[in-house]
Backbone bond lengths (Angstrom), bond angles and torsions (degrees), N, CA, C in turn:
res aa  C-N    CA-C-N  psi(-1)  N-CA   C-N-CA  omega(-1)  CA-C   N-CA-C  phi
1 M - - - 1.457 - - 1.519 110.08 -
2 S 1.285 116.70 142.88 1.448 120.43 -173.54 1.511 111.69 -91.14
3 Q 1.321 115.12 165.79 1.455 119.65 178.72 1.515 109.23 -73.03
4 M 1.324 115.39 161.85 1.450 120.40 -173.14 1.516 112.21 -115.99
5 T 1.319 115.17 163.93 1.451 120.47 161.73 1.513 106.05 -80.04
6 S 1.309 118.94 -176.04 1.460 119.95 -172.36 1.516 113.18 -62.36
7 G 1.336 118.83 -25.31 1.460 120.77 177.33 1.519 113.42 74.39
8 M 1.314 118.51 13.52 1.459 121.85 -179.10 1.525 107.82 -88.94
9 S 1.310 117.98 117.09 1.455 121.49 179.85 1.512 109.15 -137.28
10 S 1.337 116.44 164.12 1.453 119.59 -177.31 1.514 110.48 -104.79
11 H 1.329 116.72 139.90 1.453 123.65 175.09 1.515 108.25 -129.76
12 K 1.312 116.43 146.35 1.446 120.82 175.65 1.520 109.90 -65.25
13 N 1.315 116.99 135.96 1.462 120.67 178.31 1.522 109.77 -73.39
14 I 1.331 116.80 107.48 1.460 120.04 -174.04 1.515 112.19 -100.70
15 F 1.333 117.74 -4.84 1.455 119.97 178.05 1.525 109.43 -121.07
16 S 1.297 116.76 148.66 1.459 121.40 175.07 1.509 109.24 -125.09
17 T 1.323 116.62 163.09 1.459 119.04 -179.54 1.518 111.04 -64.27
18 E 1.324 117.69 -25.54 1.461 119.73 178.27 1.526 111.59 -66.11
19 Q 1.338 117.27 -26.96 1.447 121.61 -178.80 1.528 112.89 -88.40
20 S 1.312 116.92 -6.57 1.457 119.92 -164.46 1.518 114.12 -66.64
21 N 1.323 119.43 -21.97 1.457 119.63 -179.45 1.518 112.78 -72.44
22 D 1.330 118.29 -16.31 1.458 121.48 177.46 1.520 108.09 -89.10
23 L 1.342 116.28 91.20 1.457 120.26 -174.86 1.514 112.12 -64.12
24 S 1.348 118.18 -23.04 1.453 120.26 -179.04 1.527 111.93 -62.94
25 L 1.357 116.91 -21.53 1.453 120.18 177.40 1.522 111.54 -68.72
26 L 1.318 117.48 -18.25 1.453 120.55 -178.69 1.522 111.19 -121.22
27 I 1.294 117.10 41.81 1.455 121.31 172.56 1.514 107.29 -126.31
28 G 1.309 115.86 113.27 1.459 121.15 -179.09 1.511 110.20 -125.48
29 D 1.319 115.76 -126.21 1.464 121.42 -179.45 1.526 109.95 -94.03
30 H 1.330 116.23 126.92 1.470 119.33 174.11 1.521 108.80 -68.28
31 E 1.328 116.54 163.82 1.462 119.50 -178.02 1.534 112.02 -129.37
32 T 1.323 115.09 48.21 1.458 118.99 164.52 1.527 107.71 -84.87
33 Q 1.319 116.00 151.67 1.458 120.71 177.45 1.519 109.33 -99.78
34 E 1.306 116.49 122.82 1.458 121.26 176.59 1.526 109.13 -97.97
35 S 1.327 116.03 143.41 1.465 120.32 179.58 1.522 109.56 -145.20
36 E 1.315 115.75 103.20 1.470 120.06 178.32 1.521 110.90 -64.42
37 G 1.338 115.90 -29.28 1.458 120.21 -179.16 1.512 113.92 -88.90
38 G 1.333 116.87 7.38 1.466 120.54 177.85 1.506 113.12 73.26
39 E 1.320 115.24 -157.52 1.457 123.12 -175.68 1.526 113.02 -56.45
40 A 1.317 116.75 -39.03 1.467 121.06 -174.05 1.520 112.89 -64.04
41 D 1.336 117.89 -25.10 1.462 120.82 -175.63 1.517 114.18 -94.42
42 L 1.332 118.16 -2.97 1.463 119.41 -172.80 1.526 112.94 -59.83
43 H 1.332 117.63 -41.66 1.461 119.56 -175.24 1.524 112.83 -64.70
44 K 1.335 117.90 -24.20 1.468 118.49 -179.41 1.528 111.79 -69.02
45 Y 1.350 116.90 -21.80 1.463 119.80 179.68 1.524 111.61 -73.64
46 I 1.318 117.33 -22.88 1.467 120.50 174.64 1.520 109.37 -64.82
47 V 1.318 116.12 -47.14 1.463 121.70 -178.09 1.523 111.20 -64.30
48 G 1.328 116.32 -39.42 1.458 119.94 -176.17 1.520 114.67 -93.12
49 C 1.325 118.58 11.01 1.465 121.51 -175.39 1.528 111.17 -64.75
50 K 1.336 115.90 126.55 1.462 121.42 179.36 1.528 112.53 -93.41
51 K 1.326 116.90 -24.46 1.465 118.72 -177.72 1.526 111.72 -72.25
52 N 1.321 116.82 -44.03 1.466 121.81 -177.30 1.526 110.17 -134.62
53 P 1.331 118.13 71.14 1.465 120.10 -179.43 1.525 111.26 -56.71
54 G 1.321 115.55 128.98 1.465 119.92 -179.17 1.507 114.60 84.98
55 H 1.341 117.39 -18.09 1.473 122.22 177.23 1.521 113.13 51.72
56 K 1.342 115.70 41.67 1.466 119.72 -176.03 1.514 113.50 -70.79
57 Q 1.334 117.54 -18.67 1.462 119.59 -178.67 1.530 112.60 -96.94
58 F 1.312 116.91 12.67 1.462 121.45 172.69 1.523 109.23 -107.57
59 I 1.326 116.18 140.98 1.471 121.47 177.17 1.519 108.03 -115.20
60 P 1.338 118.34 120.95 1.470 119.13 173.38 1.520 109.81 -54.89
61 V 1.322 117.10 134.00 1.460 120.35 -170.72 1.520 112.06 -60.69
62 D 1.330 118.18 -31.01 1.464 119.92 -179.05 1.527 112.23 -78.05
63 K 1.342 117.24 -7.47 1.465 121.02 177.80 1.533 111.96 -110.99
64 F 1.318 116.80 1.31 1.459 121.16 -177.83 1.527 110.51 -71.25
65 T 1.349 116.97 127.93 1.463 122.17 -179.91 1.525 109.85 -128.12
66 L 1.318 114.79 171.80 1.462 121.51 178.65 1.526 111.13 -58.20
67 K 1.319 117.08 -32.06 1.461 121.42 -176.28 1.524 112.82 -70.15
68 H 1.327 117.62 -14.27 1.463 119.38 177.51 1.531 111.81 -76.55
69 L 1.335 117.27 -13.91 1.458 120.13 176.36 1.524 109.43 -77.86
70 P 1.335 118.61 150.10 1.467 121.00 -179.77 1.525 111.67 -60.28
71 E 1.316 116.16 151.06 1.460 121.02 177.17 1.524 109.64 -57.76
72 G 1.306 115.40 138.71 1.454 120.82 -177.65 1.512 113.12 88.80
73 L 1.327 117.11 -12.29 1.469 121.32 -179.95 1.526 111.20 -124.08
74 Q 1.322 116.22 19.27 1.469 120.11 -178.71 1.530 109.60 -85.67
75 D 1.321 113.43 73.18 1.462 123.24 -175.01 1.530 109.55 -101.89
76 N 1.320 117.07 135.67 1.471 120.56 -176.11 1.525 112.46 -64.08
77 D 1.327 117.52 -38.77 1.461 119.71 179.23 1.531 110.95 -66.31
78 L 1.326 117.02 -40.76 1.459 120.37 177.76 1.523 110.37 -63.95
79 Y 1.313 116.23 -43.30 1.464 120.23 177.78 1.530 111.12 -59.79
80 E 1.327 116.37 -45.56 1.460 120.11 179.46 1.518 111.40 -64.85
81 C 1.335 116.54 -36.65 1.458 121.40 178.14 1.534 110.64 -60.67
82 I 1.330 116.51 -43.55 1.470 120.73 179.90 1.528 110.16 -65.71
83 K 1.321 116.90 -41.62 1.476 120.13 -179.76 1.526 111.03 -64.75
84 L 1.328 116.83 -40.99 1.462 120.20 179.50 1.529 111.16 -69.67
85 S 1.332 116.03 -38.38 1.457 119.29 175.24 1.523 110.31 -61.11
86 A 1.322 116.42 -37.38 1.466 120.55 176.93 1.524 110.94 -63.50
87 D 1.321 117.14 -40.09 1.470 120.21 178.44 1.523 111.86 -61.18
88 L 1.324 116.79 -29.56 1.462 121.66 -178.41 1.531 112.86 -89.68
89 T 1.330 116.75 -6.39 1.463 121.39 -178.97 1.522 110.46 -80.22
90 V 1.321 116.43 137.70 1.473 121.13 -177.93 1.527 109.39 -128.97
91 R 1.322 114.70 155.06 1.461 118.79 170.87 1.519 108.38 -89.79
92 V 1.317 116.13 134.35 1.462 122.80 179.50 1.525 107.93 -107.50
93 A 1.332 117.21 123.41 1.463 121.70 178.86 1.524 109.04 -121.20
94 V 1.331 116.36 130.41 1.465 121.96 -176.00 1.532 108.81 -126.85
95 E 1.340 116.29 132.67 1.469 120.28 -177.98 1.528 111.85 -121.89
96 M 1.310 116.07 38.10 1.464 121.45 175.21 1.520 108.40 -157.45
97 I 1.323 116.66 143.75 1.459 121.95 173.68 1.520 107.88 -115.78
98 S 1.310 116.26 120.45 1.464 121.73 -174.16 1.529 111.74 -71.48
99 P 1.346 116.85 141.17 1.467 120.09 173.14 1.523 112.46 -71.37
100 N 1.330 117.75 -7.16 1.468 121.64 -178.49 1.526 113.41 -87.61
101 R 1.313 117.78 -1.73 1.465 119.25 178.54 1.530 109.96 -62.72
102 P 1.332 116.74 136.54 1.482 119.48 -179.05 1.523 111.17 -75.62
103 K 1.325 114.59 163.81 1.469 120.14 177.87 1.517 110.90 -73.65
104 F 1.350 116.66 -35.03 1.459 121.14 -177.13 1.529 110.55 -129.85
105 W 1.332 115.08 156.75 1.457 119.65 168.22 1.534 108.59 -61.30
106 P 1.334 119.01 145.95 1.470 121.04 -178.92 1.530 112.48 -53.83
107 K 1.339 115.19 136.75 1.471 123.38 175.96 1.526 113.61 63.74
108 T 1.340 117.01 20.02 1.459 120.97 179.00 1.525 109.23 -138.79
109 I 1.337 114.88 175.27 1.463 120.47 169.65 1.527 109.41 -114.10
110 Q 1.352 115.34 24.86 1.458 121.35 176.68 1.526 109.19 -84.08
111 P 1.333 118.80 127.53 1.472 121.33 -178.03 1.525 112.19 -58.24
112 Y 1.326 116.04 137.64 1.464 120.78 178.29 1.533 108.65 -86.65
113 P 1.336 117.40 139.59 1.463 119.92 -176.39 1.531 113.36 -56.22
114 F 1.317 115.60 133.93 1.469 124.96 170.64 1.527 114.21 68.43
115 Y 1.320 117.58 16.56 1.461 119.52 178.41 1.530 111.38 -61.46
116 N 1.320 116.92 -39.80 1.465 120.88 -174.42 1.520 114.54 -81.01
117 V 1.321 117.85 -0.83 1.466 119.85 -176.58 1.533 110.85 -126.06
118 S 1.319 117.38 33.15 1.464 120.40 -178.08 1.526 111.21 -66.15
119 N 1.326 114.72 156.17 1.464 124.08 -179.32 1.523 113.58 68.76
120 T 1.324 117.30 12.75 1.461 119.98 174.85 1.528 108.99 -102.62
121 K 1.338 116.44 168.38 1.458 119.75 -171.52 1.535 114.31 -129.86
122 P 1.325 118.98 42.45 1.458 118.32 173.08 1.523 109.73 -72.54
123 L 1.325 117.20 153.43 1.465 120.34 176.30 1.521 109.44 -73.78
124 R 1.329 115.85 129.81 1.462 122.45 172.97 1.520 107.50 -124.84
125 T 1.319 117.38 136.88 1.463 119.86 178.70 1.526 110.50 -125.42
126 G 1.308 114.49 146.37 1.454 123.63 173.46 1.519 108.12 -142.22
127 S 1.317 115.87 -161.44 1.462 121.59 -178.91 1.518 109.65 -128.98
128 G 1.308 116.48 161.95 1.461 121.91 177.52 1.514 109.68 -156.54
129 R 1.331 115.63 178.95 1.472 120.16 -178.66 1.512 110.02 -145.58
130 V 1.329 115.72 135.14 1.460 121.48 174.99 1.525 108.32 -69.14
131 C 1.340 116.70 122.37 1.469 119.62 -176.11 1.528 113.08 -111.67
132 Y 1.331 118.20 -14.56 1.463 119.95 -177.80 1.528 108.44 -161.44
133 V 1.337 116.25 142.89 1.467 121.77 179.73 1.519 108.84 -138.34
134 K 1.326 116.65 137.61 1.460 120.65 177.45 1.523 110.18 -140.54
135 K 1.333 115.53 138.15 1.462 121.31 178.28 1.523 110.06 -93.58
136 Y 1.345 116.31 139.97 1.463 122.09 178.85 1.526 110.47 -124.86
137 Q 1.328 114.30 144.77 1.465 121.46 171.46 1.521 107.88 -138.45
138 N 1.324 117.82 147.75 1.466 119.68 -175.16 1.522 112.63 -93.00
139 E 1.334 115.96 30.55 1.460 119.31 179.67 1.530 111.09 -68.74
140 V 1.333 117.04 -29.98 1.462 120.96 -178.85 1.517 110.71 -88.08
141 R 1.333 116.96 -48.51 1.464 121.50 179.77 1.520 109.10 -118.47
142 Q 1.302 116.55 109.14 1.457 121.35 -175.07 1.531 112.85 -68.98
143 D 1.342 117.06 -15.78 1.461 119.42 -179.38 1.523 112.28 -80.98
144 L 1.333 117.05 -11.51 1.455 120.00 179.86 1.516 111.01 -86.68
145 K 1.310 116.14 130.25 1.465 122.44 178.57 1.522 109.00 -137.41
146 C 1.309 114.85 166.92 1.458 119.86 173.93 1.526 109.47 -63.24
147 W 1.343 116.51 141.13 1.457 120.55 -177.73 1.531 113.02 -115.83
148 C 1.334 116.12 22.53 1.466 118.36 174.70 1.533 109.16 -67.71
149 R 1.323 117.77 166.01 1.471 120.55 -174.90 1.523 112.00 -59.97
150 K 1.328 115.62 -38.61 1.470 118.93 -179.35 1.517 110.46 -64.26
151 C 1.331 117.06 -43.96 1.468 120.42 -176.84 1.527 112.43 -73.00
152 L 1.333 117.41 -31.80 1.462 120.29 179.13 1.521 112.02 -61.63
153 H 1.319 116.80 -27.23 1.466 121.40 -178.76 1.530 111.89 -108.43
154 S 1.322 115.83 20.47 1.466 120.31 -178.13 1.526 110.96 -113.77
155 D 1.324 116.26 146.12 1.466 121.27 175.12 1.527 111.72 -76.06
156 S 1.317 115.94 -14.92 1.464 119.92 179.81 1.531 109.81 -134.30
157 P 1.342 117.15 71.36 1.469 120.33 179.48 1.519 111.39 -62.59
158 S 1.296 115.76 152.59 1.464 120.82 -177.11 1.530 110.64 -65.06
159 N 1.326 115.52 140.33 1.469 119.81 176.26 1.536 111.23 -96.58
160 E 1.309 115.67 13.34 1.464 122.06 177.40 1.533 107.45 -139.84
161 W 1.328 116.64 124.82 1.454 119.48 -178.25 1.527 110.61 -154.77
162 W 1.315 115.18 168.79 1.467 122.25 -178.56 1.524 108.83 -124.95
163 E 1.306 116.01 130.37 1.450 120.97 172.32 1.524 108.03 -106.53
164 F 1.322 116.23 133.83 1.459 119.43 178.59 1.524 109.13 -136.30
165 Y 1.322 114.43 156.78 1.455 121.53 -173.48 1.523 109.46 -117.52
166 V 1.317 116.06 139.10 1.466 122.37 -177.41 1.521 109.19 -125.07
167 T 1.328 116.77 126.33 1.462 120.94 175.33 1.522 109.69 -90.46
168 T 1.323 115.57 142.68 1.455 121.94 174.44 1.521 106.74 -154.46
169 A 1.331 117.92 -167.12 1.462 121.88 179.47 1.530 110.14 -97.10
170 T 1.333 115.99 146.93 1.460 120.76 179.08 1.521 111.52 -64.35
171 H 1.338 117.58 -30.85 1.460 117.80 179.64 1.529 112.13 -74.94
172 V 1.354 116.70 -9.91 1.467 120.41 173.97 1.532 109.89 -86.03
173 V 1.341 116.42 -53.98 1.467 122.15 173.80 1.519 106.38 -120.95
174 F 1.324 117.85 119.38 1.452 120.12 -169.72 1.525 114.08 -94.61
175 D 1.333 118.19 -40.62 1.466 120.49 -173.82 1.526 110.08 -158.50
176 D 1.332 116.45 -170.26 1.461 121.71 -178.88 1.514 112.76 -61.51
177 I 1.332 116.64 -35.43 1.465 120.22 179.10 1.517 110.17 -58.67
178 E 1.328 116.17 -46.31 1.457 119.93 -179.97 1.520 111.77 -74.51
179 A 1.348 116.96 -34.81 1.472 119.78 179.25 1.520 111.45 -60.37
180 R 1.330 117.23 -34.60 1.465 120.79 179.63 1.528 112.10 -67.77
181 H 1.317 116.16 -15.60 1.469 120.97 178.95 1.526 111.10 -116.22
182 T 1.326 115.38 28.90 1.465 121.83 -177.76 1.517 110.65 -111.70
183 T 1.326 116.29 137.16 1.464 121.87 172.75 1.524 109.23 -126.39
184 L 1.318 115.27 150.71 1.460 122.06 177.94 1.519 108.99 -114.92
185 R 1.312 116.62 131.65 1.459 120.14 172.29 1.517 108.46 -106.40
186 L 1.330 116.37 121.45 1.455 122.64 -176.36 1.526 110.79 -102.56
187 F 1.336 115.42 149.92 1.474 123.38 175.36 1.529 111.92 56.01
188 Y 1.323 115.36 38.59 1.468 121.64 177.35 1.525 107.39 -87.26
189 D 1.337 115.62 74.77 1.463 122.11 -172.12 1.527 113.43 -91.71
190 R 1.323 116.46 -25.38 1.474 121.36 -179.30 1.528 108.29 -139.43
191 N 1.313 115.59 165.82 1.460 118.68 178.76 1.521 112.08 -60.47
192 D 1.344 116.51 -29.86 1.465 120.05 -177.59 1.533 112.77 -101.02
193 S 1.340 117.57 16.81 1.465 119.68 178.08 1.525 110.53 -62.74
194 P 1.337 118.07 144.51 1.468 120.10 174.23 1.529 110.04 -55.99
195 V 1.321 115.92 142.16 1.466 120.43 -178.85 1.526 108.71 -82.26
196 L 1.328 116.15 109.81 1.456 122.64 179.87 1.528 108.03 -117.22
197 I 1.325 116.20 107.67 1.461 122.42 -172.42 1.530 110.58 -114.44
198 V 1.330 116.27 136.09 1.469 122.59 167.55 1.524 106.39 -112.99
199 D 1.327 116.76 122.67 1.470 119.90 -171.41 1.527 113.59 -122.82
200 K 1.324 117.04 15.16 1.464 119.93 176.01 1.517 107.95 -120.98
201 V 1.335 116.79 101.51 1.457 121.97 -178.01 1.518 109.77 -135.11
202 S 1.309 115.86 158.08 1.466 121.39 176.35 1.521 108.83 -143.11
203 V 1.328 116.52 172.29 1.463 121.45 -178.78 1.526 110.13 -83.23
204 D 1.328 116.76 128.92 1.461 120.78 174.14 1.521 111.18 -106.72
205 Y 1.336 117.42 -37.59 1.461 121.83 -177.42 1.522 108.48 -154.87
206 V 1.317 116.59 140.89 1.464 120.31 176.57 1.528 109.51 -145.72
207 N 1.329 115.86 136.34 1.463 121.60 174.42 1.528 106.72 -142.10
208 I 1.328 115.75 104.79 1.463 120.51 -175.29 1.525 110.77 -64.60
209 E 1.328 116.72 -44.18 1.466 120.57 -177.34 1.523 111.43 -62.21
210 Y 1.338 117.27 -38.75 1.457 121.40 179.83 1.532 112.28 -82.35
211 D 1.333 117.84 -9.39 1.466 124.11 -173.44 1.527 110.49 56.19
212 S 1.330 114.76 43.20 1.462 121.78 -175.32 1.519 110.37 -121.66
213 F 1.326 116.43 130.72 1.457 121.92 -176.35 1.522 108.46 -141.50
214 R 1.315 116.26 139.17 1.461 120.43 176.79 1.521 109.38 -128.03
215 L 1.306 115.90 126.80 1.457 123.63 178.71 1.524 110.18 -97.79
216 K 1.325 116.10 141.92 1.462 121.93 172.05 1.525 107.32 -103.18
217 C 1.321 116.09 127.32 1.464 121.37 -172.28 1.531 109.07 -128.08
218 V 1.323 116.09 162.84 1.462 119.69 -176.51 1.531 110.62 -143.79
219 T 1.331 114.99 147.32 1.459 121.58 171.85 1.530 108.92 -151.46
220 C 1.321 116.35 146.22 1.471 119.54 171.42 1.522 110.13 -112.10
221 D 1.317 116.45 14.33 1.459 122.39 173.78 1.533 107.67 -75.23
222 K 1.323 116.67 109.31 1.464 120.62 -175.07 1.522 112.34 -60.67
223 T 1.324 116.04 -40.94 1.466 119.44 -179.42 1.520 110.77 -62.26
224 L 1.332 116.77 -46.28 1.464 120.88 -179.94 1.521 111.24 -66.95
225 G 1.332 117.42 -46.80 1.456 120.86 -178.20 1.509 112.80 -58.90
226 N 1.322 116.34 -48.23 1.466 120.07 -179.64 1.527 111.73 -68.06
227 K 1.324 116.42 -35.40 1.468 120.64 178.96 1.524 110.62 -63.54
228 L 1.326 116.85 -45.59 1.464 120.21 179.57 1.529 111.14 -64.25
229 M 1.342 116.90 -40.32 1.465 119.75 178.33 1.521 111.43 -62.06
230 D 1.330 116.62 -44.01 1.466 120.99 -178.58 1.529 111.10 -65.54
231 I 1.337 116.81 -44.07 1.467 120.16 -179.18 1.519 110.53 -62.90
232 R 1.338 116.52 -46.25 1.462 119.07 -177.61 1.533 111.27 -63.60
233 K 1.336 117.23 -41.51 1.458 120.33 179.60 1.532 110.14 -61.77
234 H 1.326 116.04 -45.05 1.466 120.86 179.45 1.526 110.05 -63.70
235 Y 1.330 116.30 -43.17 1.467 121.56 179.32 1.530 111.29 -59.11
236 Q 1.324 117.80 -45.54 1.463 120.88 -179.13 1.528 111.21 -61.14
237 N 1.337 116.81 -38.99 1.464 120.69 179.50 1.528 111.54 -66.57
238 V 1.329 116.08 -43.41 1.462 120.09 -179.38 1.521 110.63 -70.62
239 L 1.347 117.00 -39.70 1.459 121.05 178.82 1.527 111.15 -59.00
240 K 1.321 116.71 -38.39 1.467 121.26 177.95 1.534 110.80 -61.94
241 K 1.328 116.26 -41.56 1.470 120.08 178.24 1.527 111.01 -63.05
242 V 1.341 116.14 -44.50 1.467 120.60 -179.10 1.528 110.29 -64.19
243 F 1.325 116.15 -42.31 1.462 121.01 179.32 1.527 110.86 -59.69
244 E 1.328 116.69 -45.79 1.462 120.66 -178.31 1.530 111.69 -67.21
245 K 1.332 116.81 -34.39 1.473 120.59 179.44 1.524 111.94 -71.42
246 D 1.333 116.23 -40.35 1.458 120.40 -167.18 1.517 114.57 -106.12
247 F 1.326 117.84 3.48 1.470 120.16 -176.69 1.535 111.67 -56.51
248 F 1.323 117.33 -46.68 1.467 120.45 -174.30 1.530 112.98 -81.37
249 S 1.323 117.66 -18.94 1.465 119.62 -178.60 1.523 112.91 -97.02
250 R 1.336 118.01 -2.65 1.468 120.10 -173.88 1.533 113.82 -60.34
251 P 1.364 120.34 -37.06 1.474 117.81 179.87 1.525 112.84 -65.88
252 K 1.325 117.58 -24.32 1.457 121.54 -177.38 1.519 111.77 -87.78
253 Q 1.337 117.28 -49.38 1.460 119.55 -174.08 1.528 112.55 -82.00
254 K 1.359 117.50 -33.73 1.465 122.92 177.67 1.538 112.81 50.17
255 L 1.320 116.28 35.69 1.468 120.30 -177.27 1.530 110.75 -69.65
256 N 1.304 114.95 137.84 1.465 121.35 -178.17 1.523 108.36 -139.01
257 F 1.343 116.68 139.10 1.467 118.82 173.30 1.520 110.08 -139.91
258 I 1.313 114.67 152.96 1.458 122.97 -179.90 1.524 108.44 -137.89
259 V 1.323 116.37 136.99 1.463 121.66 171.24 1.525 106.69 -115.67
260 S 1.327 116.55 124.26 1.457 119.40 -175.11 1.524 111.18 -147.74
261 H 1.324 114.96 -179.39 1.464 122.53 178.56 1.532 109.32 -117.29
262 P 1.348 117.19 77.15 1.463 119.18 -179.08 1.527 111.80 -57.67
263 H 1.306 115.79 133.04 1.466 123.24 177.97 1.528 112.61 60.29
264 G 1.346 116.33 22.59 1.455 120.16 178.47 1.509 113.89 73.02
265 C 1.329 116.33 11.98 1.468 120.67 -176.97 1.532 110.13 -102.94
266 S 1.321 116.83 -165.51 1.459 120.73 -169.97 1.522 112.37 -61.53
267 K 1.307 114.87 160.33 1.469 124.93 -170.07 1.528 111.51 -67.22
268 Q 1.350 115.09 138.55 1.463 121.68 -179.00 1.528 110.23 -133.90
269 V 1.337 115.54 148.11 1.467 122.90 174.97 1.524 108.54 -105.15
270 S 1.328 116.94 137.99 1.465 120.39 172.28 1.527 108.46 -132.31
271 I 1.332 114.37 140.66 1.466 122.40 -176.60 1.524 109.04 -119.10
272 G 1.329 117.14 134.73 1.462 120.67 178.19 1.508 110.88 -159.53
273 Q 1.308 116.48 -150.44 1.462 122.18 179.44 1.516 109.88 -134.34
274 W 1.336 115.31 143.55 1.460 117.04 168.45 1.521 107.39 -81.62
275 T 1.330 116.00 145.50 1.458 120.80 -174.06 1.518 112.75 -108.59
276 N 1.342 117.44 -33.44 1.456 121.63 179.99 1.519 110.41 -145.28
277 K 1.324 115.03 141.17 1.458 122.26 171.65 1.527 106.20 -110.11
278 L 1.316 116.70 111.01 1.455 122.10 -171.86 1.518 109.60 -97.55
279 E 1.318 116.98 106.17 1.455 122.51 -173.85 1.531 110.96 -76.44
280 M 1.335 115.25 136.40 1.463 121.74 174.24 1.522 107.53 -139.43
281 G 1.348 116.00 78.44 1.454 119.91 -175.14 1.513 110.35 68.08
282 Y 1.349 115.75 -123.34 1.464 120.23 179.27 1.521 111.91 -84.98
283 T 1.306 117.53 -3.54 1.463 121.73 -177.10 1.525 109.98 -114.53
284 C 1.328 115.56 174.67 1.459 119.69 178.66 1.522 110.18 -161.11
285 K 1.322 114.63 165.50 1.451 123.74 169.07 1.527 107.92 -121.03
286 F 1.330 115.95 158.48 1.456 120.88 173.72 1.529 109.63 -120.79
287 T 1.333 115.69 146.68 1.455 120.77 163.42 1.523 107.07 -109.96
288 Y 1.336 116.89 155.42 1.466 119.78 -173.29 1.526 111.09 -160.76
289 T 1.325 114.09 159.50 1.462 122.00 178.75 1.522 111.72 -91.18
290 T 1.300 117.35 -10.59 1.466 122.55 -173.41 1.518 110.84 -56.64
291 C 1.330 115.61 132.77 1.457 122.19 -170.57 1.534 112.03 -68.71
292 T 1.338 115.81 133.47 1.462 122.58 174.97 1.516 109.06 -139.86
293 C 1.324 115.47 165.63 1.455 122.25 179.65 1.526 108.69 -144.81
294 P 1.335 118.58 169.16 1.461 118.92 168.13 1.530 109.93 -51.15
295 G 1.323 116.45 132.84 1.463 121.98 -172.29 1.518 112.41 104.66
296 S 1.359 116.78 -14.61 1.467 120.87 179.89 1.524 112.75 -87.69
297 S 1.337 118.18 -14.69 1.469 120.41 179.59 1.521 110.73 -52.37
298 G 1.335 115.97 133.29 1.462 121.17 178.08 1.507 114.87 93.77
299 A 1.345 117.59 -10.60 1.470 120.29 179.52 1.522 110.52 -67.61
300 R 1.300 116.15 147.85 1.462 121.40 176.90 1.522 110.15 -64.59
301 V 1.327 117.00 133.62 1.463 123.33 177.38 1.528 107.84 -103.35
302 H 1.324 116.74 111.78 1.466 122.01 -176.69 1.520 109.91 -99.53
303 C 1.308 117.47 114.48 1.460 122.72 172.48 1.532 106.64 -104.11
304 V 1.305 116.30 104.47 1.463 122.21 -168.51 1.525 110.43 -62.38
305 G 1.332 115.64 131.28 1.460 122.22 -177.62 1.511 112.50 101.88
306 Y 1.346 116.43 -13.88 1.460 120.97 174.67 1.522 109.57 -100.58
307 N 1.300 115.24 151.83 1.461 121.68 -175.38 1.529 109.38 -119.70
308 D 1.336 117.49 115.54 1.463 120.52 172.93 1.528 107.61 -133.46
309 W 1.318 115.21 96.81 1.454 120.36 -169.48 1.525 113.52 -77.66
310 W 1.330 118.86 -28.31 1.466 119.36 -172.25 1.519 111.60 -131.42
311 Y 1.351 117.29 -45.85 1.461 120.46 -179.13 1.526 108.64 -92.04
312 D 1.311 115.78 84.43 1.458 121.42 -177.11 1.527 112.12 -64.04
313 H 1.314 115.36 148.64 1.455 120.12 161.76 1.529 106.90 -82.83
314 V 1.319 116.28 126.79 1.458 119.71 178.85 1.515 109.54 -114.60
315 H 1.315 116.43 153.29 1.460 120.21 179.41 1.523 109.67 -67.85
316 S 1.335 115.18 129.34 1.458 120.47 -174.63 1.524 113.10 -111.55
317 G 1.346 118.48 -36.17 1.456 118.42 -179.06 1.507 112.98 172.44
318 S 1.339 115.20 -167.36 1.462 121.57 -179.01 1.519 109.48 -133.81
319 I 1.332 116.10 152.92 1.457 121.30 -179.52 1.524 109.45 -118.75
320 K 1.333 116.29 167.64 1.462 121.52 -170.26 1.518 113.31 -63.30
321 S 1.329 117.15 -24.33 1.469 120.08 179.90 1.525 112.17 -66.25
322 G 1.319 116.54 -15.72 1.464 120.37 -175.26 1.511 112.83 103.52
323 L 1.336 117.59 -11.13 1.462 120.71 176.83 1.529 110.26 -78.56
324 N 1.314 114.93 154.63 1.459 122.16 170.42 1.523 108.32 -106.09
325 Y 1.339 116.81 163.53 1.459 119.16 -178.34 1.527 111.00 -144.56
326 S 1.323 114.47 155.18 1.454 121.91 -177.94 1.513 110.54 -97.77
327 G 1.331 115.45 169.98 1.446 121.21 164.53 1.517 109.05 -76.19
328 V 1.312 116.35 -172.68 1.464 121.84 -177.83 1.518 109.36 -89.25
329 G 1.333 116.72 140.85 1.457 121.47 176.94 1.519 110.99 -152.92
330 Y 1.323 115.81 -176.88 1.461 122.81 179.54 1.531 107.75 -114.25
331 V 1.328 117.19 137.41 1.458 120.75 174.95 1.521 109.72 -138.12
332 S 1.322 114.91 160.07 1.467 120.52 171.73 1.516 109.22 -128.70
């Protein structure tokens, strides 16, 4: 994928806060990538992509520089925040469709993704982000052990492990049935990146209406566990700086960025603007111009100057106007 221009464009505001309670107004096309041919066929979807031919508005994460940010917003802390967010971004791959998927999105007559193809096993890919990491040791409770696949089948499971949580969209991973057939690929920054897979995950939180899903994951790989802890800690510190700098300017600049795995391939950065913040009580959705493709579903949606520490806004889909939209989340 090639490098992009800033990708900042203007769209007419077609939604208002008065309309925001009608969720059907913000349900369009989901952006999971389907691949009947599995992993081997993913790259062909880049070539045949109709939404973003040439992918000029995506920047490969290893080529992303300060100069890709819009003029006047080329801030070192913001740049570092995007790079760290990229480090926490993962590809989500699912090889099962649950029979429990509903026919419609809640409170609508909009068809829910993959309802008609339950119990099948095509590869579907989306994106996610590591939102929390914790280290465990069984020094206090001797009955606690690592529960990764390797340790579950070992006579000597590790007494030191890391549990981490990944946010994505509910339409990407729907329930426990699908979670059992889900794998995460971490640090997939280039086509030739080492293949680092975590394949033991479970459901921690699910909200179909909000299109919000959180996976609980585990590893006893010390290098990986400590690396994720260090990145997340650094990210939280930098994010706080960016939030404090941009809190008062957010209504004017409306800067938005997304890091995702378009078409299930290597990680890409896209820069754009959010266009509307749709209030729904204490929660909200965003619409934005920021470039996405199939495979971007579930990626964290960053609206610079807003703070959402735990309930992330994740990319949910695109609508006919050309805008993209998030799931529901909380911000301050």
